[in-house]
Structures are given as structure tokens and as C-alpha cells.
NUMARVEX-696654 format. One record per residue (C-alpha): residue number from 1; residue in one letter; chain; y negated, x, z. Coordinates in steps of 0.5 Angstrom, whole numbers. Layout:
residues N
ATOM  seq  type  mol     yy     xx     zz
ATOM  NUM     A    A      Y      X      Z
...
END
This chain:
residues 355
ATOM  seq  type  mol     yy     xx     zz
ATOM    1     M    A      0      0      0
ATOM    2     K    A     -7      3     -2
ATOM    3     K    A    -12      1      3
ATOM    4     Y    A    -20      1      1
ATOM    5     S    A    -25      0      7
ATOM    6     L    A    -30     -5      4
ATOM    7     G    A    -37     -5      7
ATOM    8     V    A    -40    -12      7
ATOM    9     I    A    -47    -14      8
ATOM   10     S    A    -48    -21      6
ATOM   11     G    A    -56    -21      8
ATOM   12     D    A    -61    -26      8
ATOM   13     G    A    -62    -33      4
ATOM   14     I    A    -56    -35      0
ATOM   15     G    A    -53    -28      1
ATOM   16     P    A    -48    -31      6
ATOM   17     E    A    -46    -37      2
ATOM   18     I    A    -44    -33     -5
ATOM   19     M    A    -41    -27     -1
ATOM   20     E    A    -36    -32      2
ATOM   21     Q    A    -34    -34     -5
ATOM   22     A    A    -34    -27     -8
ATOM   23     L    A    -29    -25     -2
ATOM   24     K    A    -24    -31     -3
ATOM   25     V    A    -24    -28    -10
ATOM   26     L    A    -22    -21     -8
ATOM   27     N    A    -17    -24     -3
ATOM   28     V    A    -13    -27    -10
ATOM   29     V    A    -14    -20    -13
ATOM   30     E    A    -10    -17     -7
ATOM   31     K    A     -4    -22     -9
ATOM   32     I    A     -4    -20    -16
ATOM   33     H    A     -4    -13    -15
ATOM   34     G    A      1    -13     -9
ATOM   35     G    A      0     -6     -7
ATOM   36     I    A     -8     -6     -5
ATOM   37     H    A    -11     -8      1
ATOM   38     F    A    -19     -9      2
ATOM   39     K    A    -21     -8     10
ATOM   40     E    A    -27    -12     11
ATOM   41     N    A    -32     -8     15
ATOM   42     R    A    -38    -14     16
ATOM   43     Y    A    -45    -12     18
ATOM   44     D    A    -50    -17     20
ATOM   45     W    A    -56    -13     18
ATOM   46     G    A    -62    -16     14
ATOM   47     C    A    -68    -20     16
ATOM   48     E    A    -65    -24     22
ATOM   49     Y    A    -63    -17     25
ATOM   50     Y    A    -70    -15     24
ATOM   51     L    A    -73    -20     28
ATOM   52     K    A    -69    -19     33
ATOM   53     N    A    -69    -11     33
ATOM   54     H    A    -75     -9     29
ATOM   55     K    A    -71     -6     24
ATOM   56     M    A    -67     -8     18
ATOM   57     M    A    -61     -4     20
ATOM   58     P    A    -59      0     27
ATOM   59     D    A    -60      8     27
ATOM   60     D    A    -53     10     25
ATOM   61     G    A    -53      4     20
ATOM   62     L    A    -52      9     14
ATOM   63     D    A    -47     13     18
ATOM   64     R    A    -43      7     19
ATOM   65     L    A    -43      5     12
ATOM   66     R    A    -41     12      9
ATOM   67     E    A    -34     11     12
ATOM   68     N    A    -33      6      7
ATOM   69     D    A    -30      7      0
ATOM   70     A    A    -35      2     -3
ATOM   71     I    A    -40     -3     -1
ATOM   72     L    A    -41    -11     -3
ATOM   73     F    A    -48    -13     -2
ATOM   74     G    A    -51    -20     -2
ATOM   75     A    A    -58    -21     -2
ATOM   76     V    A    -64    -19      2
ATOM   77     G    A    -71    -22      4
ATOM   78     A    A    -74    -28      8
ATOM   79     P    A    -81    -31      8
ATOM   80     S    A    -81    -28     16
ATOM   81     V    A    -81    -21     14
ATOM   82     P    A    -85    -17      9
ATOM   83     D    A    -82    -15      2
ATOM   84     D    A    -84     -8      3
ATOM   85     I    A    -80     -8     10
ATOM   86     S    A    -74    -11      8
ATOM   87     V    A    -73     -7      1
ATOM   88     W    A    -75     -1      4
ATOM   89     E    A    -72     -1     10
ATOM   90     L    A    -65     -3      8
ATOM   91     I    A    -63     -3      0
ATOM   92     L    A    -67      3     -2
ATOM   93     P    A    -65      8      4
ATOM   94     I    A    -58      6      2
ATOM   95     R    A    -59      7     -6
ATOM   96     Q    A    -63     14     -4
ATOM   97     Q    A    -59     17      2
ATOM   98     F    A    -52     16     -2
ATOM   99     E    A    -55     18     -8
ATOM  100     Q    A    -53     12    -12
ATOM  101     Y    A    -58     15    -18
ATOM  102     V    A    -54     10    -23
ATOM  103     N    A    -56      3    -23
ATOM  104     L    A    -51      0    -28
ATOM  105     R    A    -53     -7    -30
ATOM  106     P    A    -49    -11    -36
ATOM  107     I    A    -52    -16    -40
ATOM  108     K    A    -47    -21    -43
ATOM  109     Q    A    -47    -28    -46
ATOM  110     L    A    -41    -31    -43
ATOM  111     Q    A    -36    -35    -46
ATOM  112     G    A    -39    -43    -45
ATOM  113     I    A    -46    -41    -43
ATOM  114     E    A    -51    -42    -48
ATOM  115     S    A    -57    -38    -49
ATOM  116     P    A    -64    -41    -48
ATOM  117     L    A    -65    -37    -55
ATOM  118     K    A    -62    -43    -59
ATOM  119     K    A    -61    -39    -65
ATOM  120     L    A    -56    -34    -61
ATOM  121     N    A    -48    -35    -61
ATOM  122     G    A    -45    -31    -56
ATOM  123     N    A    -47    -24    -59
ATOM  124     I    A    -51    -21    -53
ATOM  125     D    A    -47    -15    -50
ATOM  126     F    A    -51     -9    -47
ATOM  127     T    A    -51     -5    -41
ATOM  128     I    A    -58     -2    -38
ATOM  129     I    A    -57      4    -35
ATOM  130     R    A    -63      5    -30
ATOM  131     E    A    -65     11    -26
ATOM  132     N    A    -64      9    -19
ATOM  133     T    A    -67     14    -14
ATOM  134     E    A    -74     16    -16
ATOM  135     G    A    -79     15    -22
ATOM  136     E    A    -84      9    -20
ATOM  137     Y    A    -81      7    -14
ATOM  138     S    A    -83     12     -9
ATOM  139     K    A    -87     12     -2
ATOM  140     I    A    -92     18     -5
ATOM  141     G    A    -99     15     -5
ATOM  142     G    A   -104     12      0
ATOM  143     K    A   -110      9      1
ATOM  144     L    A   -117     11      2
ATOM  145     H    A   -123      7      5
ATOM  146     A    A   -118      1      7
ATOM  147     N    A   -121     -6      7
ATOM  148     T    A   -128     -4      5
ATOM  149     P    A   -131     -5     -2
ATOM  150     N    A   -130      2     -4
ATOM  151     E    A   -122      2     -2
ATOM  152     V    A   -118      7     -7
ATOM  153     V    A   -110      6     -7
ATOM  154     I    A   -106     11    -10
ATOM  155     Q    A    -99     11    -12
ATOM  156     N    A    -95     17    -15
ATOM  157     N    A    -89     17    -19
ATOM  158     V    A    -84     22    -19
ATOM  159     F    A    -80     25    -25
ATOM  160     T    A    -75     31    -23
ATOM  161     R    A    -72     35    -29
ATOM  162     F    A    -66     34    -24
ATOM  163     G    A    -66     27    -23
ATOM  164     T    A    -68     25    -31
ATOM  165     E    A    -63     30    -34
ATOM  166     R    A    -57     27    -30
ATOM  167     I    A    -59     19    -32
ATOM  168     F    A    -59     21    -39
ATOM  169     D    A    -52     25    -38
ATOM  170     Y    A    -49     19    -35
ATOM  171     G    A    -52     14    -40
ATOM  172     F    A    -50     18    -46
ATOM  173     N    A    -43     19    -43
ATOM  174     Y    A    -42     12    -41
ATOM  175     A    A    -44     10    -49
ATOM  176     Q    A    -38     15    -51
ATOM  177     Q    A    -33     13    -46
ATOM  178     K    A    -34      5    -48
ATOM  179     Q    A    -34      7    -56
ATOM  180     K    A    -41      5    -57
ATOM  181     K    A    -45      7    -63
ATOM  182     S    A    -52      7    -61
ATOM  183     V    A    -57      8    -55
ATOM  184     T    A    -64      6    -54
ATOM  185     V    A    -69     10    -49
ATOM  186     A    A    -74      5    -46
ATOM  187     T    A    -81      9    -46
ATOM  188     K    A    -88      9    -46
ATOM  189     S    A    -90     16    -48
ATOM  190     N    A    -96     13    -52
ATOM  191     A    A   -100     11    -46
ATOM  192     I    A    -96     15    -40
ATOM  193     K    A    -98     22    -42
ATOM  194     H    A    -94     26    -37
ATOM  195     S    A    -88     23    -34
ATOM  196     M    A    -86     19    -41
ATOM  197     T    A    -87     25    -45
ATOM  198     F    A    -83     29    -41
ATOM  199     W    A    -77     23    -41
ATOM  200     D    A    -77     23    -48
ATOM  201     E    A    -76     30    -48
ATOM  202     I    A    -70     30    -44
ATOM  203     G    A    -67     24    -48
ATOM  204     K    A    -68     29    -54
ATOM  205     K    A    -64     34    -51
ATOM  206     F    A    -58     30    -50
ATOM  207     E    A    -59     26    -56
ATOM  208     S    A    -57     33    -60
ATOM  209     K    A    -51     34    -56
ATOM  210     H    A    -48     27    -58
ATOM  211     N    A    -46     23    -64
ATOM  212     L    A    -50     17    -63
ATOM  213     Q    A    -55     13    -66
ATOM  214     V    A    -61     14    -61
ATOM  215     D    A    -68     10    -62
ATOM  216     Y    A    -74     11    -57
ATOM  217     Y    A    -78      4    -56
ATOM  218     H    A    -84      3    -52
ATOM  219     I    A    -83     -2    -46
ATOM  220     D    A    -87     -7    -49
ATOM  221     A    A    -84     -7    -56
ATOM  222     L    A    -77     -7    -53
ATOM  223     A    A    -78    -13    -48
ATOM  224     A    A    -80    -17    -55
ATOM  225     Y    A    -74    -14    -58
ATOM  226     F    A    -70    -17    -53
ATOM  227     I    A    -72    -24    -55
ATOM  228     T    A    -72    -23    -62
ATOM  229     R    A    -66    -19    -63
ATOM  230     P    A    -62    -18    -57
ATOM  231     E    A    -55    -17    -60
ATOM  232     D    A    -57    -11    -63
ATOM  233     F    A    -57     -7    -57
ATOM  234     E    A    -51     -3    -54
ATOM  235     V    A    -53      2    -48
ATOM  236     I    A    -60      2    -46
ATOM  237     I    A    -63      8    -41
ATOM  238     S    A    -69      7    -37
ATOM  239     S    A    -73      9    -31
ATOM  240     N    A    -73      5    -25
ATOM  241     L    A    -79      0    -26
ATOM  242     F    A    -77     -1    -33
ATOM  243     G    A    -70     -2    -32
ATOM  244     D    A    -71     -7    -26
ATOM  245     I    A    -76    -11    -31
ATOM  246     L    A    -71    -11    -37
ATOM  247     S    A    -65    -13    -33
ATOM  248     D    A    -69    -19    -31
ATOM  249     L    A    -71    -21    -38
ATOM  250     G    A    -64    -19    -40
ATOM  251     A    A    -61    -24    -35
ATOM  252     A    A    -66    -29    -37
ATOM  253     V    A    -64    -29    -44
ATOM  254     V    A    -56    -30    -43
ATOM  255     G    A    -57    -36    -38
ATOM  256     G    A    -60    -33    -32
ATOM  257     L    A    -60    -29    -26
ATOM  258     G    A    -54    -33    -23
ATOM  259     L    A    -50    -29    -28
ATOM  260     A    A    -52    -22    -27
ATOM  261     P    A    -49    -17    -23
ATOM  262     S    A    -50    -10    -22
ATOM  263     G    A    -47     -3    -19
ATOM  264     N    A    -51      2    -15
ATOM  265     I    A    -47      8    -17
ATOM  266     N    A    -46     15    -14
ATOM  267     P    A    -42     18    -20
ATOM  268     S    A    -39     24    -16
ATOM  269     G    A    -36     20    -11
ATOM  270     K    A    -39     24     -5
ATOM  271     Y    A    -42     17     -2
ATOM  272     P    A    -40     10     -3
ATOM  273     S    A    -43      6     -9
ATOM  274     M    A    -46     -1     -8
ATOM  275     F    A    -45     -7    -12
ATOM  276     E    A    -49    -13    -12
ATOM  277     P    A    -52    -19    -16
ATOM  278     I    A    -59    -17    -19
ATOM  279     H    A    -62    -24    -16
ATOM  280     G    A    -66    -25    -10
ATOM  281     S    A    -64    -28     -3
ATOM  282     A    A    -67    -35     -6
ATOM  283     P    A    -70    -38      1
ATOM  284     D    A    -72    -44     -2
ATOM  285     I    A    -64    -46     -4
ATOM  286     A    A    -61    -43      2
ATOM  287     G    A    -56    -47      6
ATOM  288     K    A    -56    -52      1
ATOM  289     G    A    -49    -50     -2
ATOM  290     I    A    -52    -50     -9
ATOM  291     A    A    -53    -43    -11
ATOM  292     N    A    -49    -40    -17
ATOM  293     P    A    -44    -35    -14
ATOM  294     I    A    -42    -32    -21
ATOM  295     A    A    -47    -26    -20
ATOM  296     Q    A    -44    -24    -14
ATOM  297     I    A    -37    -25    -16
ATOM  298     W    A    -38    -21    -22
ATOM  299     S    A    -40    -15    -18
ATOM  300     V    A    -33    -15    -15
ATOM  301     A    A    -31    -14    -22
ATOM  302     L    A    -36     -8    -23
ATOM  303     M    A    -33     -5    -16
ATOM  304     L    A    -26     -6    -18
ATOM  305     E    A    -27     -2    -25
ATOM  306     H    A    -31      3    -21
ATOM  307     L    A    -25      4    -16
ATOM  308     E    A    -21      5    -23
ATOM  309     L    A    -18     -2    -22
ATOM  310     G    A    -20     -4    -29
ATOM  311     N    A    -14     -9    -31
ATOM  312     L    A    -16    -13    -25
ATOM  313     S    A    -23    -13    -26
ATOM  314     E    A    -22    -16    -33
ATOM  315     L    A    -18    -21    -30
ATOM  316     V    A    -24    -23    -25
ATOM  317     I    A    -28    -23    -31
ATOM  318     N    A    -23    -28    -35
ATOM  319     A    A    -23    -32    -29
ATOM  320     I    A    -30    -33    -29
ATOM  321     E    A    -31    -35    -37
ATOM  322     S    A    -25    -39    -36
ATOM  323     T    A    -29    -43    -31
ATOM  324     L    A    -35    -43    -35
ATOM  325     S    A    -31    -45    -42
ATOM  326     N    A    -31    -52    -39
ATOM  327     K    A    -39    -54    -40
ATOM  328     T    A    -39    -60    -35
ATOM  329     I    A    -38    -55    -29
ATOM  330     R    A    -45    -52    -27
ATOM  331     T    A    -49    -50    -21
ATOM  332     P    A    -56    -53    -22
ATOM  333     D    A    -59    -47    -24
ATOM  334     L    A    -55    -48    -31
ATOM  335     G    A    -56    -55    -31
ATOM  336     G    A    -50    -58    -27
ATOM  337     V    A    -49    -61    -21
ATOM  338     N    A    -43    -57    -18
ATOM  339     T    A    -44    -53    -11
ATOM  340     T    A    -43    -46    -10
ATOM  341     E    A    -36    -47     -7
ATOM  342     D    A    -34    -52    -13
ATOM  343     I    A    -35    -46    -17
ATOM  344     G    A    -32    -41    -13
ATOM  345     N    A    -26    -45    -12
ATOM  346     L    A    -25    -46    -19
ATOM  347     I    A    -25    -39    -21
ATOM  348     V    A    -20    -37    -15
ATOM  349     N    A    -16    -43    -19
ATOM  350     N    A    -16    -39    -25
ATOM  351     L    A    -15    -33    -22
ATOM  352     E    A     -9    -35    -19
ATOM  353     K    A     -5    -36    -25
ATOM  354     Y    A     -4    -29    -26
ATOM  355     V    A     -1    -28    -19
END
């Protein structure tokens, strides 16, 4: 019996509701394989924890997480806690301290889901490889003359050669491993003179080492192309901020944020990788039992692939698509009336056919 230690942070808002469904799916995965077991280590960290303890996680939180083989994360954020606290004191420290420098975000039009762009017919299937530990998301900067008419705010972006080269290396290798033909680089070197020209230079260095079609698009044009021809893309490499924006746009194009998973990957295996939906905690619908659990369940599939259980990952995705192929089965975000538990149970039922 192969045993995996799984850190589970359900978090805030709809997090606990969708996590419950994801863990039910994982229990069926264990039955299908017959030779694996996930030991769940649950951590009640998040905004409620903050309100009681004045911190988002305990001082030894990272040490406790480090002992796991992988982390499954729900959502973070609540109206009672400023977003810069909930994000910067929980999820970003995990990403940065565990060197999860790859944010892997698949954008795929699932079977049975119609794109809001009516002309598209299921041909959207690309992956955003987002640099996840530096770039535009840094704490470097500050204020001068705060709360006066002369207030000045400075926010610095950080692009290191080491960090930029390793995300391009991962992205190009990923494209070749997945037998893709093209890579798109998201940039803005016509206006962001230093960091984005540097970004392009690093991209061209790696381009010369790979037999792939490589296109460099400015972020504004690329956002437009996501609407006019999203079926043309296969792998997109982007900085932290650009990838964050593009992946939300991509998710909207294929049906919504409730269908979009992500993996925060530490490729070396030195630290655990973390898997989560890209949507937020949705406090407006928390507790109503109507949140879409598919992104969280698909995050389980990404985790299984990362743990070299790719055949099981494919079965989970097949179960999701089998459920969605019945167009009368939908949570409210997709125009239906089904509950979170309805969708979770139906995916479980479809997955149990493989037991």
C-alpha cells in the first residue's frame, strides 16, 4: 500500500463545501487503484482562524505543511478580513516559501459545456504556465506622505534571471512533453521597457533550443485573441500578474471560474505542491449549497497527475465530463438548479463505474 500524506486547507466561504465533494472523489480514487491511501491532515486556517488568533495560520504552519506529499487548498478570503492580509499571510507564503514557482492553469472547454462565445465548438484546450513567486507580486515598495494630497505610492516588480529562466525552461519542456506544436509568450515590451524586454530576451534564448513555433504577443492584444481565436493557443508562458488575468479570462471563455483548476508546482519535489480552484471564496453564496465543485475536483485530478498517477487523473476528468454531458445537470453559475452535493454525488457515481 502506497501512502500519501495530504494537507487539506478548506479555507473560507465556499471552500469547505467544495472541498467535501473533492475528498469524496478522492476516496473513490483510492478504491479504483486499490493500492494507494491518502492520509488527510486537515488545517482550519483562514479568516475565521485570523479573527480568533490575529494570524492566518500558526507560526509553525509551514513546517507542518512541509511534511505532506501534496496540499489541497479550497479558497481564502472574507469580508471581515482585508484581502491583503488573507492572501499575503496564507496562500502567498506557501507558494513562495515552498518554491512553487509554476502556476499551472489548464483552460479547456469540457464536454457538454457551451462557451459564452457561441461560435466555438469545444476546440479550446490550452495551458497557462504562470511564473508564481516573483514578478509583479512583491512586497517591495512603500508610501511617502501618506494620507496627504502629496501622497506617493511605489510598487516594485521583481524579475530575476534565475526565476525567469526556470519558468521558461519549465514551459518549453512542458510543451514538448505534451507534444504541443506552439508556445505563446505574454509580454508588454513595447511599453514596460526594462522587465518585459528582459522577459522577451530570456524567451528567445529558450526558443533557440526547442523545435516549437513561438509567438510573442503583447498582453492587451493577447487578451483580445482569447476572445476572437482562443482555439489557436496551446501553451502560454506569462509573468505572475499577466497569467493571473489571462487565466480568469480564459476560464470565462470556457464557461466560468467554477470550471477552472490550478496547480502551484514545485518541480523539484523538495517541497509539496498545492492544488486549488482559481476562483475565490464567494462569500455571497457561502453556506447555500449551490457552489460549483468542479474546479476543486479537477484540482484533485491535477494533483494525481503530479503524483504520477496520470491514469487516475484521466478517470476523474472523464467522470466530470460524463456528468456535464447531461445538459440538464448544472449548478446555478452554469444556469442550472443543482446543488454542490448533487454535482459531487453524480461525479462520484460516474467514477465508481471504474471500481
